[in-house]
C-alpha positions as CSV (number, residue, x, y, z in Angstrom):
1,M,5.0,-27.9,38.9
2,A,5.2,-24.6,37.0
3,Y,4.6,-21.3,38.8
4,A,3.5,-18.0,37.4
5,A,2.8,-14.9,39.3
6,P,-0.7,-13.4,39.2
7,S,-1.5,-11.4,36.1
8,P,-1.7,-7.6,36.3
9,P,-4.6,-5.7,34.7
10,S,-5.7,-6.8,31.2
11,T,-4.5,-3.7,29.4
12,G,-0.9,-4.9,29.9
13,P,2.4,-3.1,29.8
14,W,4.0,-1.5,26.7
15,L,7.3,-3.4,27.1
16,S,8.0,-7.0,28.1
17,L,11.5,-8.3,29.1
18,V,11.8,-12.1,28.8
19,I,14.9,-13.5,30.6
20,P,15.5,-17.3,30.5
21,L,17.9,-18.5,33.1
22,F,19.5,-21.7,34.5
23,N,21.5,-21.5,37.7
24,E,22.2,-17.8,37.7
25,A,21.4,-17.0,41.4
26,E,24.4,-14.7,41.9
27,S,23.5,-12.3,39.1
28,L,19.7,-12.0,39.4
29,G,19.6,-9.3,42.1
30,E,22.1,-7.1,40.3
31,L,20.4,-7.7,36.9
32,H,17.0,-6.6,38.4
33,H,18.6,-3.4,39.8
34,L,20.2,-2.5,36.4
35,I,16.8,-3.1,34.6
36,N,15.0,-0.7,37.0
37,E,17.8,1.8,36.7
38,S,17.6,1.7,32.9
39,L,13.8,1.7,32.4
40,G,12.8,3.8,35.4
41,D,9.0,3.9,36.2
42,G,7.8,3.1,32.7
43,E,5.0,0.6,32.0
44,Y,6.9,-2.7,31.5
45,E,7.1,-6.2,32.9
46,V,10.0,-8.5,33.6
47,I,9.4,-12.2,33.0
48,F,12.1,-14.4,34.5
49,V,11.9,-18.0,33.1
50,D,13.5,-20.4,35.5
51,D,14.5,-23.3,33.3
52,G,14.7,-25.9,36.1
53,S,17.5,-24.3,38.1
54,T,19.1,-26.4,40.8
55,D,20.7,-23.6,42.8
56,D,19.0,-20.7,44.7
57,S,17.7,-18.9,41.6
58,F,14.1,-19.5,42.3
59,P,14.2,-18.2,46.0
60,V,16.2,-15.2,44.8
61,L,13.5,-14.5,42.1
62,R,10.8,-14.7,44.8
63,Q,12.6,-12.1,46.9
64,V,12.9,-9.9,43.8
65,Q,9.3,-10.3,43.0
66,Q,8.3,-9.2,46.6
67,M,10.1,-5.9,46.0
68,D,8.8,-5.3,42.5
69,A,5.2,-6.1,41.3
70,R,6.3,-5.8,37.7
71,V,8.3,-9.1,38.0
72,R,6.7,-12.3,36.9
73,I,8.1,-15.7,37.2
74,I,7.7,-18.8,35.1
75,R,9.2,-21.9,36.7
76,F,9.9,-25.2,34.9
77,A,10.0,-28.4,36.9
78,R,13.2,-29.5,35.1
79,N,15.6,-28.1,32.5
80,F,13.9,-28.1,29.0
81,G,16.3,-25.8,27.2
82,K,16.5,-22.2,26.1
83,A,14.0,-22.6,23.2
84,E,11.3,-23.9,25.5
85,A,12.0,-21.1,28.0
86,L,11.7,-18.4,25.3
87,A,8.5,-20.0,23.9
88,A,6.9,-19.9,27.4
89,G,8.1,-16.3,27.9
90,F,6.7,-15.3,24.5
91,R,3.3,-16.9,25.3
92,E,3.0,-15.1,28.7
93,S,4.3,-11.7,27.6
94,R,1.8,-8.9,27.0
95,G,3.9,-6.0,25.8
96,Q,3.8,-4.6,22.3
97,V,7.6,-4.8,22.3
98,V,9.4,-7.9,23.6
99,I,13.0,-7.8,24.7
100,T,15.0,-11.0,25.3
101,M,18.3,-11.1,27.1
102,D,20.4,-13.5,29.1
103,A,20.6,-13.4,32.9
104,D,24.4,-13.7,33.3
105,L,25.0,-9.9,33.2
106,Q,26.9,-10.1,29.9
107,D,24.0,-8.3,28.2
108,D,23.7,-4.7,29.5
109,P,20.1,-3.5,30.1
110,R,21.2,0.1,29.4
111,E,21.4,-1.0,25.7
112,I,17.7,-1.7,25.5
113,P,16.9,1.8,24.1
114,K,19.2,1.1,21.1
115,L,17.1,-2.0,20.2
116,V,13.8,-0.2,20.8
117,N,15.0,2.7,18.5
118,A,15.7,0.2,15.8
119,L,12.0,-0.9,15.9
120,D,11.0,2.8,15.7
121,R,12.9,3.0,12.5
122,G,10.6,0.4,10.9
123,F,12.2,-2.9,11.7
124,D,10.3,-5.8,13.2
125,L,13.3,-7.6,14.9
126,A,16.5,-6.0,16.1
127,T,19.3,-8.3,17.3
128,G,22.3,-7.2,19.4
129,W,25.7,-7.4,17.8
130,K,28.4,-8.0,20.3
131,R,31.1,-6.2,18.3
132,E,33.6,-6.5,21.1
133,R,32.7,-9.8,22.5
134,R,34.1,-10.5,26.0
135,D,34.4,-14.3,25.7
136,P,37.4,-16.6,25.3
137,P,38.7,-17.5,21.8
138,S,37.3,-21.0,22.2
139,K,33.8,-19.5,21.9
140,T,34.4,-16.4,19.7
141,L,36.3,-18.1,16.8
142,P,33.8,-21.0,16.2
143,S,31.0,-18.5,16.6
144,R,32.4,-16.2,13.9
145,L,32.8,-19.1,11.5
146,F,29.3,-20.3,12.3
147,N,27.8,-16.8,11.7
148,A,29.7,-16.4,8.4
149,F,28.5,-19.7,7.1
150,T,24.9,-19.2,8.3
151,S,24.8,-15.7,6.6
152,L,26.1,-17.2,3.4
153,T,23.6,-20.1,3.3
154,T,20.5,-18.3,4.5
155,G,21.0,-14.9,2.8
156,L,20.6,-12.9,6.0
157,A,23.9,-11.1,6.7
158,L,24.3,-10.8,10.4
159,H,27.6,-10.6,12.4
160,D,26.1,-12.1,15.6
161,L,23.2,-14.4,14.8
162,N,23.3,-16.3,18.1
163,S,23.0,-13.2,20.4
164,G,20.3,-13.6,23.0
165,F,19.8,-9.8,23.2
166,K,17.0,-9.0,20.8
167,A,13.9,-6.8,20.4
168,Y,10.7,-8.1,18.8
169,R,7.5,-6.5,17.8
170,R,4.5,-8.4,19.2
171,R,3.4,-9.7,15.8
172,V,6.8,-11.4,15.4
173,V,6.8,-13.4,18.6
174,A,3.1,-14.3,17.8
175,D,4.1,-15.8,14.4
176,L,7.3,-17.6,15.3
177,N,7.4,-21.2,16.4
178,V,10.2,-21.8,18.9
179,Y,11.1,-25.4,19.6
180,G,14.1,-27.7,19.8
181,E,17.1,-25.5,19.6
182,L,15.9,-23.2,16.9
183,H,16.2,-20.1,19.2
184,R,19.7,-19.5,17.5
185,F,18.0,-18.9,14.2
186,L,15.0,-16.8,15.1
187,P,16.2,-13.8,13.0
188,V,16.5,-16.2,10.0
189,L,13.1,-17.6,10.5
190,A,11.6,-14.1,10.9
191,Y,13.5,-12.9,7.8
192,W,12.1,-15.7,5.6
193,K,8.6,-15.0,6.9
194,G,8.9,-11.5,5.5
195,F,9.7,-9.5,8.7
196,R,12.3,-6.7,8.6
197,V,15.4,-7.7,10.5
198,T,18.4,-5.6,11.5
199,E,21.3,-5.7,14.0
200,V,22.5,-3.1,16.5
201,P,26.0,-2.9,18.1
202,V,25.7,-3.4,21.8
203,V,28.0,-3.5,24.8
204,H,29.1,-6.9,26.0
205,H,30.5,-7.7,29.4
206,P,32.7,-10.6,30.5
207,R,31.0,-13.2,32.6
208,R,31.4,-12.5,36.3
209,Y,29.4,-15.3,38.0
210,G,29.2,-19.0,37.3
211,K,30.1,-20.6,34.0
212,S,28.7,-21.0,30.5
213,K,26.0,-23.6,30.1
214,Y,27.0,-24.4,26.5
215,G,29.8,-26.9,25.7
216,A,31.3,-28.4,22.5
217,R,28.0,-30.3,21.8
218,R,26.4,-27.0,20.8
219,F,28.4,-26.9,17.6
220,L,27.1,-30.2,16.4
221,S,23.6,-29.2,17.4
222,G,24.0,-25.9,15.6
223,A,25.0,-27.7,12.3
224,L,22.0,-30.0,12.5
225,D,19.7,-27.1,13.4
226,L,21.1,-25.1,10.4
227,M,20.1,-28.0,8.1
228,T,16.6,-27.8,9.6
229,V,16.4,-24.1,9.2
230,L,17.5,-24.3,5.5
231,Y,14.8,-26.8,4.8
232,L,12.1,-24.8,6.7
233,T,13.0,-21.5,5.0
234,R,13.9,-22.6,1.5
235,F,12.0,-25.8,0.8
236,Q,9.2,-26.1,3.3
237,R,6.6,-24.9,0.8
238,K,8.3,-26.4,-2.3
239,P,9.8,-29.8,-1.2
240,L,10.0,-31.0,-4.7
241,H,12.7,-28.4,-5.4
242,L,14.9,-30.2,-2.9
243,F,14.1,-33.8,-3.6
244,G,13.4,-33.4,-7.3
245,P,17.0,-32.5,-8.5
246,I,18.4,-35.4,-6.4
247,G,15.9,-37.8,-7.8
248,L,16.4,-36.7,-11.4
249,A,20.2,-36.9,-11.0
250,C,20.0,-40.5,-9.6
251,L,17.5,-41.4,-12.3
252,A,19.7,-40.0,-15.1
253,A,22.8,-41.7,-13.7
254,G,21.0,-45.1,-13.4
255,L,19.6,-44.7,-16.9
256,A,23.0,-44.0,-18.4
257,V,24.5,-47.0,-16.6
258,N,21.7,-49.3,-17.8
259,V,21.9,-48.0,-21.4
260,Y,25.6,-48.7,-21.4
261,L,25.0,-52.2,-20.1
262,T,22.3,-52.8,-22.7
263,G,24.7,-51.9,-25.4
264,L,27.2,-54.5,-24.0
265,W,24.4,-57.1,-23.9
266,F,23.6,-56.6,-27.6
267,T,27.3,-57.4,-28.3
268,H,26.7,-60.7,-26.5
269,E,28.9,-59.7,-23.5
270,P,27.5,-61.2,-20.2
271,I,26.3,-58.5,-17.8
272,G,24.3,-60.5,-15.3
273,T,27.1,-60.8,-12.8
274,R,28.5,-57.3,-13.2
275,P,28.2,-55.0,-10.1
276,L,27.5,-52.1,-12.5
277,L,24.1,-53.6,-13.2
278,Q,23.2,-53.5,-9.6
279,L,24.4,-49.9,-9.3
280,G,22.3,-48.9,-12.3
281,V,19.1,-50.5,-10.9
282,L,19.8,-49.0,-7.4
283,L,20.2,-45.5,-8.8
284,M,17.0,-45.7,-10.8
285,V,15.1,-47.0,-7.8
286,M,16.5,-44.2,-5.6
287,G,15.6,-41.6,-8.3
288,V,12.0,-42.8,-8.3
289,Q,11.9,-42.7,-4.5
290,F,13.2,-39.2,-4.2
291,L,10.8,-37.9,-6.8
292,S,7.9,-39.7,-5.1
293,L,9.0,-38.2,-1.7
294,G,9.0,-34.7,-3.3
295,L,5.6,-35.1,-4.8
296,L,4.2,-36.4,-1.4
297,G,5.8,-33.4,0.3
298,E,4.0,-31.1,-2.2
299,M,0.7,-32.7,-1.4
300,V,1.2,-32.2,2.4
301,T,2.3,-28.6,1.8
302,L,-0.8,-27.9,-0.3
303,N,-3.0,-29.2,2.5
304,A,-1.2,-27.3,5.2
305,V,-1.5,-24.0,3.2
306,Q,-5.2,-24.6,2.5
307,D,-5.8,-25.3,6.2
308,K,-3.9,-22.2,7.4
309,H,-5.2,-19.8,4.7
310,R,-1.9,-17.8,5.0
311,A,1.6,-18.5,3.8
312,H,3.5,-15.3,4.3
313,V,3.6,-12.2,6.5
314,Y,2.3,-9.1,4.7
315,E,0.7,-5.7,5.4
316,V,-2.4,-4.2,3.9
317,L,-2.1,-0.4,3.6
318,D,-5.6,1.1,3.4
319,P,-6.3,4.8,3.0
320,W,-6.0,6.7,6.3
321,P,-9.4,6.8,8.0
322,Q,-10.7,9.8,9.9
323,P,-9.6,9.5,13.5
324,L,-12.3,8.6,16.0
325,P,-12.3,10.1,19.5
326,P,-11.3,7.6,22.1
327,A,-13.9,6.2,24.5
328,P,-13.7,8.1,27.8
329,D,-13.4,4.9,29.8
330,E,-10.8,3.3,27.5
331,A,-7.4,2.7,29.2
332,M,-4.5,2.1,26.9
333,P,-1.0,1.2,27.9
334,S,1.3,4.1,27.4
335,R,4.9,3.9,26.2
336,P,7.5,5.2,28.6
337,G,8.9,8.6,27.6
338,Q,12.6,9.6,27.2
339,A,12.8,10.1,31.0
340,S,11.7,6.5,31.6
341,I,13.9,4.7,29.0
342,R,17.5,6.0,29.2
């Protein structure tokens, strides 16, 4: 059964920290202390998402919550994965700025102001760049190759795409669909929706407690997820541009083979038992199938766009209206000052 702490007043905080975790009991108390030390008494909330931990993470979180009313807890009955944990945290967060970070103390809460300042400069999503990454080569080298290949194929040049340390504006988390293992590619999905994305160098610490929850399987998953992201970003709204060239190539190759065989048949050379005839027919059938698949995809896409009435993120810049005096009983969440975020 999932557990969530009682909701504070409806006005909500200015900043939300969403921290997914799985078996990180040793680091939670110290992480909470560092967050309070960094953010002070500002209006913020800390949402810990316990993704089915089997150690003492949940009892530790309950103790932390008893000491700090700004702490909220989401508890999964079993481990669903980081993407589901982030999606739950995004749904329950109320801040105008949402910060995500890992619970293993490798992300430093004192770097939060850097990410927030990037949003102040006009960006919608700021991702942390672990320029000096404190991980073994078995993790850093494949990660660099993966980041380089992803940047090349998606068009978004980032050094550290998979960093869990990010800052989002509210409208970004409201528009992103996080599922499966697509949490690695949230900057790419945001970029292709039209949001402004940047990266900020941040301090990275070596792991002090426990061990990494990601093994070699994540590289295979990452490759498959990259294919999904490339389709969703480049061809989701124009599937015929993906399946059409494949279909036309197969159709042209099959037609060329069959024209060649037809020429042989006119010279009275038997072609009925030649494997090339089967190949030509197969290629033409595949070409028609790929083209049909692309056209069906275009029909589905058209219906989806008509139902949603919106395809892209954009802004409407109207002339500045005359400011109206605020209502006397209106309570708006205030942003922490420089003394609160340091």
